[in-house]
mmCIF file of the N, C-alpha and C atoms, coordinates in Angstrom:
data_MODEL
# 
_entry.id   MODEL 
# 
loop_
_atom_site.group_PDB 
_atom_site.id 
_atom_site.type_symbol 
_atom_site.label_atom_id 
_atom_site.label_alt_id 
_atom_site.label_comp_id 
_atom_site.label_asym_id 
_atom_site.label_entity_id 
_atom_site.label_seq_id 
_atom_site.pdbx_PDB_ins_code 
_atom_site.Cartn_x 
_atom_site.Cartn_y 
_atom_site.Cartn_z 
_atom_site.occupancy 
_atom_site.B_iso_or_equiv 
_atom_site.pdbx_formal_charge 
_atom_site.auth_seq_id 
_atom_site.auth_comp_id 
_atom_site.auth_asym_id 
_atom_site.auth_atom_id 
_atom_site.pdbx_PDB_model_num 
ATOM 1   N N  . MET A 1 1  ? 17.442 0.048   39.274 1.00 0.00 ? 1  MET A N  1 
ATOM 2   C CA . MET A 1 1  ? 16.313 -1.137  38.994 1.00 0.00 ? 1  MET A CA 1 
ATOM 3   C C  . MET A 1 1  ? 16.791 -1.746  37.579 1.00 0.00 ? 1  MET A C  1 
ATOM 4   N N  . THR A 1 2  ? 16.908 -3.170  37.488 1.00 0.00 ? 2  THR A N  1 
ATOM 5   C CA . THR A 1 2  ? 17.016 -3.545  36.302 1.00 0.00 ? 2  THR A CA 1 
ATOM 6   C C  . THR A 1 2  ? 15.873 -4.175  35.351 1.00 0.00 ? 2  THR A C  1 
ATOM 7   N N  . THR A 1 3  ? 15.692 -3.934  34.029 1.00 0.00 ? 3  THR A N  1 
ATOM 8   C CA . THR A 1 3  ? 14.557 -4.216  33.344 1.00 0.00 ? 3  THR A CA 1 
ATOM 9   C C  . THR A 1 3  ? 15.006 -5.582  32.518 1.00 0.00 ? 3  THR A C  1 
ATOM 10  N N  . THR A 1 4  ? 14.187 -6.661  32.725 1.00 0.00 ? 4  THR A N  1 
ATOM 11  C CA . THR A 1 4  ? 14.455 -7.753  32.146 1.00 0.00 ? 4  THR A CA 1 
ATOM 12  C C  . THR A 1 4  ? 13.599 -7.707  30.699 1.00 0.00 ? 4  THR A C  1 
ATOM 13  N N  . THR A 1 5  ? 14.328 -8.149  29.677 1.00 0.00 ? 5  THR A N  1 
ATOM 14  C CA . THR A 1 5  ? 13.800 -8.096  28.196 1.00 0.00 ? 5  THR A CA 1 
ATOM 15  C C  . THR A 1 5  ? 13.519 -9.373  27.847 1.00 0.00 ? 5  THR A C  1 
ATOM 16  N N  . VAL A 1 6  ? 12.618 -9.488  26.949 1.00 0.00 ? 6  VAL A N  1 
ATOM 17  C CA . VAL A 1 6  ? 12.270 -10.665 26.335 1.00 0.00 ? 6  VAL A CA 1 
ATOM 18  C C  . VAL A 1 6  ? 12.555 -10.603 24.724 1.00 0.00 ? 6  VAL A C  1 
ATOM 19  N N  . HIS A 1 7  ? 12.569 -11.623 24.176 1.00 0.00 ? 7  HIS A N  1 
ATOM 20  C CA . HIS A 1 7  ? 12.943 -11.594 22.570 1.00 0.00 ? 7  HIS A CA 1 
ATOM 21  C C  . HIS A 1 7  ? 11.830 -11.815 21.883 1.00 0.00 ? 7  HIS A C  1 
ATOM 22  N N  . ASP A 1 8  ? 11.569 -10.910 20.947 1.00 0.00 ? 8  ASP A N  1 
ATOM 23  C CA . ASP A 1 8  ? 10.310 -10.890 20.093 1.00 0.00 ? 8  ASP A CA 1 
ATOM 24  C C  . ASP A 1 8  ? 10.607 -12.114 19.053 1.00 0.00 ? 8  ASP A C  1 
ATOM 25  N N  . PRO A 1 9  ? 9.941  -13.125 18.976 1.00 0.00 ? 9  PRO A N  1 
ATOM 26  C CA . PRO A 1 9  ? 10.212 -14.217 17.887 1.00 0.00 ? 9  PRO A CA 1 
ATOM 27  C C  . PRO A 1 9  ? 10.066 -13.771 16.426 1.00 0.00 ? 9  PRO A C  1 
ATOM 28  N N  . VAL A 1 10 ? 9.455  -12.945 16.151 1.00 0.00 ? 10 VAL A N  1 
ATOM 29  C CA . VAL A 1 10 ? 9.038  -12.461 14.894 1.00 0.00 ? 10 VAL A CA 1 
ATOM 30  C C  . VAL A 1 10 ? 10.367 -11.624 14.338 1.00 0.00 ? 10 VAL A C  1 
ATOM 31  N N  . CYS A 1 11 ? 10.384 -10.355 14.834 1.00 0.00 ? 11 CYS A N  1 
ATOM 32  C CA . CYS A 1 11 ? 11.597 -9.296  14.405 1.00 0.00 ? 11 CYS A CA 1 
ATOM 33  C C  . CYS A 1 11 ? 12.796 -9.618  15.164 1.00 0.00 ? 11 CYS A C  1 
ATOM 34  N N  . HIS A 1 12 ? 12.834 -10.469 16.198 1.00 0.00 ? 12 HIS A N  1 
ATOM 35  C CA . HIS A 1 12 ? 14.157 -10.502 17.203 1.00 0.00 ? 12 HIS A CA 1 
ATOM 36  C C  . HIS A 1 12 ? 14.513 -9.220  17.977 1.00 0.00 ? 12 HIS A C  1 
ATOM 37  N N  . MET A 1 13 ? 13.585 -8.311  18.065 1.00 0.00 ? 13 MET A N  1 
ATOM 38  C CA . MET A 1 13 ? 13.925 -7.219  18.956 1.00 0.00 ? 13 MET A CA 1 
ATOM 39  C C  . MET A 1 13 ? 13.735 -7.748  20.385 1.00 0.00 ? 13 MET A C  1 
ATOM 40  N N  . ASP A 1 14 ? 14.554 -7.198  21.275 1.00 0.00 ? 14 ASP A N  1 
ATOM 41  C CA . ASP A 1 14 ? 14.439 -7.246  22.710 1.00 0.00 ? 14 ASP A CA 1 
ATOM 42  C C  . ASP A 1 14 ? 13.582 -6.095  23.325 1.00 0.00 ? 14 ASP A C  1 
ATOM 43  N N  . ILE A 1 15 ? 12.665 -6.620  23.834 1.00 0.00 ? 15 ILE A N  1 
ATOM 44  C CA . ILE A 1 15 ? 11.502 -5.848  24.333 1.00 0.00 ? 15 ILE A CA 1 
ATOM 45  C C  . ILE A 1 15 ? 11.265 -6.028  25.959 1.00 0.00 ? 15 ILE A C  1 
ATOM 46  N N  . ASP A 1 16 ? 10.566 -4.973  26.604 1.00 0.00 ? 16 ASP A N  1 
ATOM 47  C CA . ASP A 1 16 ? 10.432 -5.213  27.829 1.00 0.00 ? 16 ASP A CA 1 
ATOM 48  C C  . ASP A 1 16 ? 9.028  -5.786  27.941 1.00 0.00 ? 16 ASP A C  1 
ATOM 49  N N  . PRO A 1 17 ? 8.668  -6.794  28.540 1.00 0.00 ? 17 PRO A N  1 
ATOM 50  C CA . PRO A 1 17 ? 7.314  -7.330  28.745 1.00 0.00 ? 17 PRO A CA 1 
ATOM 51  C C  . PRO A 1 17 ? 6.272  -6.318  29.215 1.00 0.00 ? 17 PRO A C  1 
ATOM 52  N N  . GLU A 1 18 ? 6.759  -5.357  30.070 1.00 0.00 ? 18 GLU A N  1 
ATOM 53  C CA . GLU A 1 18 ? 5.773  -4.371  30.758 1.00 0.00 ? 18 GLU A CA 1 
ATOM 54  C C  . GLU A 1 18 ? 4.987  -3.672  29.557 1.00 0.00 ? 18 GLU A C  1 
ATOM 55  N N  . THR A 1 19 ? 6.110  -3.224  28.795 1.00 0.00 ? 19 THR A N  1 
ATOM 56  C CA . THR A 1 19 ? 5.413  -2.403  27.588 1.00 0.00 ? 19 THR A CA 1 
ATOM 57  C C  . THR A 1 19 ? 5.300  -2.936  26.364 1.00 0.00 ? 19 THR A C  1 
ATOM 58  N N  . ALA A 1 20 ? 5.182  -4.307  26.297 1.00 0.00 ? 20 ALA A N  1 
ATOM 59  C CA . ALA A 1 20 ? 5.014  -5.051  25.015 1.00 0.00 ? 20 ALA A CA 1 
ATOM 60  C C  . ALA A 1 20 ? 3.534  -4.515  24.240 1.00 0.00 ? 20 ALA A C  1 
ATOM 61  N N  . ALA A 1 21 ? 3.808  -4.353  23.075 1.00 0.00 ? 21 ALA A N  1 
ATOM 62  C CA . ALA A 1 21 ? 2.559  -4.173  22.127 1.00 0.00 ? 21 ALA A CA 1 
ATOM 63  C C  . ALA A 1 21 ? 1.505  -5.319  22.167 1.00 0.00 ? 21 ALA A C  1 
ATOM 64  N N  . GLY A 1 22 ? 2.172  -6.323  22.216 1.00 0.00 ? 22 GLY A N  1 
ATOM 65  C CA . GLY A 1 22 ? 1.233  -7.635  22.164 1.00 0.00 ? 22 GLY A CA 1 
ATOM 66  C C  . GLY A 1 22 ? 1.685  -8.828  22.899 1.00 0.00 ? 22 GLY A C  1 
ATOM 67  N N  . VAL A 1 23 ? 0.735  -9.748  23.243 1.00 0.00 ? 23 VAL A N  1 
ATOM 68  C CA . VAL A 1 23 ? 1.048  -10.899 23.931 1.00 0.00 ? 23 VAL A CA 1 
ATOM 69  C C  . VAL A 1 23 ? 0.496  -12.053 23.445 1.00 0.00 ? 23 VAL A C  1 
ATOM 70  N N  . SER A 1 24 ? 1.010  -13.071 23.269 1.00 0.00 ? 24 SER A N  1 
ATOM 71  C CA . SER A 1 24 ? 0.342  -14.403 22.865 1.00 0.00 ? 24 SER A CA 1 
ATOM 72  C C  . SER A 1 24 ? 0.922  -15.754 23.500 1.00 0.00 ? 24 SER A C  1 
ATOM 73  N N  . GLU A 1 25 ? -0.104 -16.633 23.842 1.00 0.00 ? 25 GLU A N  1 
ATOM 74  C CA . GLU A 1 25 ? 0.494  -17.756 24.353 1.00 0.00 ? 25 GLU A CA 1 
ATOM 75  C C  . GLU A 1 25 ? 0.182  -18.992 23.434 1.00 0.00 ? 25 GLU A C  1 
ATOM 76  N N  . TYR A 1 26 ? 1.316  -19.790 23.134 1.00 0.00 ? 26 TYR A N  1 
ATOM 77  C CA . TYR A 1 26 ? 1.319  -20.952 22.380 1.00 0.00 ? 26 TYR A CA 1 
ATOM 78  C C  . TYR A 1 26 ? 1.950  -22.164 23.028 1.00 0.00 ? 26 TYR A C  1 
ATOM 79  N N  . LYS A 1 27 ? 1.243  -23.155 23.079 1.00 0.00 ? 27 LYS A N  1 
ATOM 80  C CA . LYS A 1 27 ? 1.767  -24.407 23.464 1.00 0.00 ? 27 LYS A CA 1 
ATOM 81  C C  . LYS A 1 27 ? 2.256  -24.254 25.054 1.00 0.00 ? 27 LYS A C  1 
ATOM 82  N N  . GLY A 1 28 ? 1.598  -23.212 25.937 1.00 0.00 ? 28 GLY A N  1 
ATOM 83  C CA . GLY A 1 28 ? 1.854  -23.204 27.430 1.00 0.00 ? 28 GLY A CA 1 
ATOM 84  C C  . GLY A 1 28 ? 2.767  -22.134 27.454 1.00 0.00 ? 28 GLY A C  1 
ATOM 85  N N  . GLN A 1 29 ? 3.373  -21.474 26.366 1.00 0.00 ? 29 GLN A N  1 
ATOM 86  C CA . GLN A 1 29 ? 4.559  -20.531 26.572 1.00 0.00 ? 29 GLN A CA 1 
ATOM 87  C C  . GLN A 1 29 ? 3.939  -19.227 26.328 1.00 0.00 ? 29 GLN A C  1 
ATOM 88  N N  . THR A 1 30 ? 4.457  -18.230 27.027 1.00 0.00 ? 30 THR A N  1 
ATOM 89  C CA . THR A 1 30 ? 3.792  -16.735 26.663 1.00 0.00 ? 30 THR A CA 1 
ATOM 90  C C  . THR A 1 30 ? 5.049  -16.049 25.710 1.00 0.00 ? 30 THR A C  1 
ATOM 91  N N  . TYR A 1 31 ? 4.616  -15.326 24.622 1.00 0.00 ? 31 TYR A N  1 
ATOM 92  C CA . TYR A 1 31 ? 5.412  -14.769 23.854 1.00 0.00 ? 31 TYR A CA 1 
ATOM 93  C C  . TYR A 1 31 ? 4.951  -13.179 23.957 1.00 0.00 ? 31 TYR A C  1 
ATOM 94  N N  . TYR A 1 32 ? 5.998  -12.314 23.728 1.00 0.00 ? 32 TYR A N  1 
ATOM 95  C CA . TYR A 1 32 ? 5.754  -10.975 23.772 1.00 0.00 ? 32 TYR A CA 1 
ATOM 96  C C  . TYR A 1 32 ? 6.251  -10.271 22.523 1.00 0.00 ? 32 TYR A C  1 
ATOM 97  N N  . PHE A 1 33 ? 5.607  -9.291  22.021 1.00 0.00 ? 33 PHE A N  1 
ATOM 98  C CA . PHE A 1 33 ? 5.896  -8.668  20.607 1.00 0.00 ? 33 PHE A CA 1 
ATOM 99  C C  . PHE A 1 33 ? 5.860  -7.081  20.815 1.00 0.00 ? 33 PHE A C  1 
ATOM 100 N N  . CYS A 1 34 ? 6.915  -6.614  19.802 1.00 0.00 ? 34 CYS A N  1 
ATOM 101 C CA . CYS A 1 34 ? 7.022  -5.142  19.908 1.00 0.00 ? 34 CYS A CA 1 
ATOM 102 C C  . CYS A 1 34 ? 5.822  -4.345  19.143 1.00 0.00 ? 34 CYS A C  1 
ATOM 103 N N  . SER A 1 35 ? 5.227  -5.090  18.153 1.00 0.00 ? 35 SER A N  1 
ATOM 104 C CA . SER A 1 35 ? 4.041  -4.365  17.528 1.00 0.00 ? 35 SER A CA 1 
ATOM 105 C C  . SER A 1 35 ? 2.811  -5.517  17.337 1.00 0.00 ? 35 SER A C  1 
ATOM 106 N N  . LEU A 1 36 ? 1.743  -4.936  17.114 1.00 0.00 ? 36 LEU A N  1 
ATOM 107 C CA . LEU A 1 36 ? 0.672  -5.904  16.686 1.00 0.00 ? 36 LEU A CA 1 
ATOM 108 C C  . LEU A 1 36 ? 1.000  -6.650  15.387 1.00 0.00 ? 36 LEU A C  1 
ATOM 109 N N  . GLY A 1 37 ? 1.605  -6.088  14.652 1.00 0.00 ? 37 GLY A N  1 
ATOM 110 C CA . GLY A 1 37 ? 1.995  -6.760  13.456 1.00 0.00 ? 37 GLY A CA 1 
ATOM 111 C C  . GLY A 1 37 ? 2.821  -7.945  13.459 1.00 0.00 ? 37 GLY A C  1 
ATOM 112 N N  . CYS A 1 38 ? 3.838  -7.960  14.583 1.00 0.00 ? 38 CYS A N  1 
ATOM 113 C CA . CYS A 1 38 ? 4.504  -9.043  14.873 1.00 0.00 ? 38 CYS A CA 1 
ATOM 114 C C  . CYS A 1 38 ? 3.681  -10.213 15.461 1.00 0.00 ? 38 CYS A C  1 
ATOM 115 N N  . LYS A 1 39 ? 2.838  -9.786  16.303 1.00 0.00 ? 39 LYS A N  1 
ATOM 116 C CA . LYS A 1 39 ? 1.952  -10.635 16.963 1.00 0.00 ? 39 LYS A CA 1 
ATOM 117 C C  . LYS A 1 39 ? 1.077  -11.307 16.095 1.00 0.00 ? 39 LYS A C  1 
ATOM 118 N N  . LYS A 1 40 ? 0.278  -10.550 14.976 1.00 0.00 ? 40 LYS A N  1 
ATOM 119 C CA . LYS A 1 40 ? -0.488 -11.184 13.977 1.00 0.00 ? 40 LYS A CA 1 
ATOM 120 C C  . LYS A 1 40 ? 0.421  -12.133 13.153 1.00 0.00 ? 40 LYS A C  1 
ATOM 121 N N  . SER A 1 41 ? 1.485  -11.776 12.743 1.00 0.00 ? 41 SER A N  1 
ATOM 122 C CA . SER A 1 41 ? 2.404  -12.671 12.003 1.00 0.00 ? 41 SER A CA 1 
ATOM 123 C C  . SER A 1 41 ? 2.707  -14.096 12.836 1.00 0.00 ? 41 SER A C  1 
ATOM 124 N N  . PHE A 1 42 ? 2.941  -14.023 14.067 1.00 0.00 ? 42 PHE A N  1 
ATOM 125 C CA . PHE A 1 42 ? 3.313  -15.078 14.836 1.00 0.00 ? 42 PHE A CA 1 
ATOM 126 C C  . PHE A 1 42 ? 1.908  -16.112 14.890 1.00 0.00 ? 42 PHE A C  1 
ATOM 127 N N  . GLU A 1 43 ? 0.820  -15.454 15.159 1.00 0.00 ? 43 GLU A N  1 
ATOM 128 C CA . GLU A 1 43 ? -0.281 -16.022 15.434 1.00 0.00 ? 43 GLU A CA 1 
ATOM 129 C C  . GLU A 1 43 ? -0.804 -16.806 14.109 1.00 0.00 ? 43 GLU A C  1 
ATOM 130 N N  . LYS A 1 44 ? -0.405 -16.389 13.092 1.00 0.00 ? 44 LYS A N  1 
ATOM 131 C CA . LYS A 1 44 ? -0.652 -16.967 11.580 1.00 0.00 ? 44 LYS A CA 1 
ATOM 132 C C  . LYS A 1 44 ? 0.060  -18.193 11.559 1.00 0.00 ? 44 LYS A C  1 
ATOM 133 N N  . ASP A 1 45 ? 1.412  -18.133 12.011 1.00 0.00 ? 45 ASP A N  1 
ATOM 134 C CA . ASP A 1 45 ? 2.254  -19.458 11.837 1.00 0.00 ? 45 ASP A CA 1 
ATOM 135 C C  . ASP A 1 45 ? 3.309  -19.326 12.767 1.00 0.00 ? 45 ASP A C  1 
ATOM 136 N N  . PRO A 1 46 ? 3.007  -19.809 14.023 1.00 0.00 ? 46 PRO A N  1 
ATOM 137 C CA . PRO A 1 46 ? 3.876  -19.803 15.219 1.00 0.00 ? 46 PRO A CA 1 
ATOM 138 C C  . PRO A 1 46 ? 5.164  -20.642 14.798 1.00 0.00 ? 46 PRO A C  1 
ATOM 139 N N  . ASP A 1 47 ? 5.069  -21.774 14.537 1.00 0.00 ? 47 ASP A N  1 
ATOM 140 C CA . ASP A 1 47 ? 6.256  -22.867 14.248 1.00 0.00 ? 47 ASP A CA 1 
ATOM 141 C C  . ASP A 1 47 ? 7.118  -22.142 13.342 1.00 0.00 ? 47 ASP A C  1 
ATOM 142 N N  . LYS A 1 48 ? 6.857  -21.540 12.468 1.00 0.00 ? 48 LYS A N  1 
ATOM 143 C CA . LYS A 1 48 ? 7.687  -20.724 11.446 1.00 0.00 ? 48 LYS A CA 1 
ATOM 144 C C  . LYS A 1 48 ? 8.614  -19.985 12.176 1.00 0.00 ? 48 LYS A C  1 
ATOM 145 N N  . TYR A 1 49 ? 8.008  -19.080 13.120 1.00 0.00 ? 49 TYR A N  1 
ATOM 146 C CA . TYR A 1 49 ? 9.076  -18.259 13.887 1.00 0.00 ? 49 TYR A CA 1 
ATOM 147 C C  . TYR A 1 49 ? 9.834  -19.051 14.958 1.00 0.00 ? 49 TYR A C  1 
ATOM 148 N N  . LEU A 1 50 ? 9.245  -19.949 15.671 1.00 0.00 ? 50 LEU A N  1 
ATOM 149 C CA . LEU A 1 50 ? 9.791  -20.559 16.599 1.00 0.00 ? 50 LEU A CA 1 
ATOM 150 C C  . LEU A 1 50 ? 10.793 -21.700 16.014 1.00 0.00 ? 50 LEU A C  1 
ATOM 151 N N  . ASN A 1 51 ? 10.743 -22.364 14.913 1.00 0.00 ? 51 ASN A N  1 
ATOM 152 C CA . ASN A 1 51 ? 11.793 -23.051 14.372 1.00 0.00 ? 51 ASN A CA 1 
ATOM 153 C C  . ASN A 1 51 ? 13.093 -22.213 13.934 1.00 0.00 ? 51 ASN A C  1 
ATOM 154 N N  . ASN A 1 52 ? 12.704 -21.064 13.425 1.00 0.00 ? 52 ASN A N  1 
ATOM 155 C CA . ASN A 1 52 ? 13.890 -20.250 13.127 1.00 0.00 ? 52 ASN A CA 1 
ATOM 156 C C  . ASN A 1 52 ? 14.726 -19.842 13.999 1.00 0.00 ? 52 ASN A C  1 
ATOM 157 N N  . SER A 1 53 ? 13.945 -19.431 15.263 1.00 0.00 ? 53 SER A N  1 
ATOM 158 C CA . SER A 1 53 ? 14.773 -18.931 16.396 1.00 0.00 ? 53 SER A CA 1 
ATOM 159 C C  . SER A 1 53 ? 15.576 -19.972 17.126 1.00 0.00 ? 53 SER A C  1 
ATOM 160 N N  . GLU A 1 54 ? 15.013 -21.203 16.909 1.00 0.00 ? 54 GLU A N  1 
ATOM 161 C CA . GLU A 1 54 ? 15.901 -22.390 17.669 1.00 0.00 ? 54 GLU A CA 1 
ATOM 162 C C  . GLU A 1 54 ? 17.280 -22.679 16.654 1.00 0.00 ? 54 GLU A C  1 
ATOM 163 N N  . GLN A 1 55 ? 17.053 -22.525 15.222 1.00 0.00 ? 55 GLN A N  1 
ATOM 164 C CA . GLN A 1 55 ? 18.217 -22.752 14.530 1.00 0.00 ? 55 GLN A CA 1 
ATOM 165 C C  . GLN A 1 55 ? 19.240 -21.722 14.784 1.00 0.00 ? 55 GLN A C  1 
ATOM 166 N N  . ALA A 1 56 ? 18.822 -20.432 15.046 1.00 0.00 ? 56 ALA A N  1 
ATOM 167 C CA . ALA A 1 56 ? 19.860 -19.399 15.019 1.00 0.00 ? 56 ALA A CA 1 
ATOM 168 C C  . ALA A 1 56 ? 20.817 -19.335 15.966 1.00 0.00 ? 56 ALA A C  1 
# 
């Protein structure tokens, strides 16, 4: 069985969405987080993390 991983936009870890510590929706897109700390940081300023990941 293959596990699909997703990218945490805050810390850039690859995580399994099934076991993600946090989930947040922003502009119709779902984001998954490795910890509640990353989720909190993202929700405080989502564009900061999304702009950084687009440039990387």
